[in-house]
C-alpha positions as CSV (number, residue, x, y, z in Angstrom):
1,X,0.0,0.0,0.0
2,X,1.3,3.4,-0.9
3,X,0.8,6.8,0.7
4,X,1.6,10.4,0.1
5,X,3.5,12.5,2.6
6,X,3.5,16.3,2.1
7,X,5.7,18.7,4.0
8,X,5.5,22.5,3.9
9,X,7.2,25.1,6.1
10,X,10.0,27.5,6.4
11,X,13.2,26.0,5.0
12,X,15.7,24.8,7.7
13,X,18.5,22.3,7.8
14,X,17.5,18.7,8.3
15,X,13.8,18.6,7.2
16,X,14.3,15.8,4.7
17,X,16.6,13.9,7.2
18,X,13.9,14.1,9.9
19,X,11.1,12.8,7.8
20,X,13.4,10.1,6.3
21,X,14.4,9.0,9.8
22,X,10.7,8.7,10.9
23,X,10.1,6.6,7.8
24,X,13.1,4.3,8.5
25,X,12.1,4.0,12.2
26,X,8.7,2.5,11.1
27,X,10.0,0.5,8.1
28,X,8.2,2.8,5.6
29,X,10.0,2.7,2.3
30,X,10.5,5.9,0.4
31,X,9.8,5.3,-3.3
32,X,10.0,8.8,-4.7
33,X,10.7,12.3,-3.4
34,X,10.1,15.7,-5.0
35,X,11.2,18.8,-3.1
36,X,11.8,22.5,-3.9
37,X,12.4,25.7,-2.1
38,X,10.0,28.5,-3.0
39,X,11.7,31.6,-1.8
40,X,12.1,30.6,1.9
41,X,9.4,27.9,1.9
42,X,10.3,24.2,1.8
43,X,7.9,22.0,-0.1
44,X,8.2,18.3,-0.4
45,X,6.0,15.4,-1.6
46,X,7.0,11.8,-0.9
47,X,5.5,8.7,-2.3
48,X,6.1,5.9,0.3
49,X,5.2,2.2,0.7
50,X,3.6,1.6,4.1
51,X,2.8,-2.1,3.6
52,X,5.6,-3.1,6.0
53,X,5.0,-0.3,8.5
54,X,5.5,-1.6,12.1
55,X,2.7,0.6,13.6
56,X,-0.9,1.3,12.6
57,X,-1.2,3.7,9.7
58,X,-3.0,6.3,11.9
59,X,-0.2,6.1,14.5
60,X,2.4,6.7,11.8
61,X,0.4,9.7,10.5
62,X,-0.1,11.1,14.0
63,X,3.6,10.8,14.7
64,X,4.4,12.6,11.4
65,X,2.0,15.4,12.3
66,X,3.7,15.8,15.7
67,X,7.1,15.8,14.1
68,X,5.8,18.7,12.0
69,X,4.5,20.6,15.0
70,X,7.9,20.2,16.7
71,X,9.7,21.6,13.7
72,X,7.1,24.3,12.8
73,X,6.1,22.4,9.6
74,X,2.9,21.1,8.3
75,X,3.3,17.3,7.6
76,X,0.4,15.3,6.2
77,X,0.2,11.6,5.5
78,X,-2.6,10.1,3.5
79,X,-3.4,6.9,1.7
80,X,-2.7,7.0,-2.1
81,X,-6.4,6.1,-2.8
82,X,-7.7,9.1,-0.8
83,X,-5.1,11.4,-2.4
84,X,-6.2,10.2,-5.9
85,X,-9.9,10.6,-5.0
86,X,-9.4,14.1,-3.8
87,X,-7.5,15.1,-7.0
88,X,-9.8,13.6,-9.6
89,X,-11.5,15.9,-12.0
């Protein structure tokens, strides 16, 4: 099962490392990453495989959101199916 992780916030050192560390901790495989800096704003979208995640999906998503709060970022995790449904025309 795949999921989408989005990260938005003021650019600082270590954002990608922090999110990657969280994924590794829970055996979430990063498939693809797209990131850019828009003026001083960091924007990242990750496609991840959560099929081997060692905690419930909601627990992983909650931990990602808390990581974002601690780093003054907005981190969102959603199932690929929900993401696709929300962005269908």
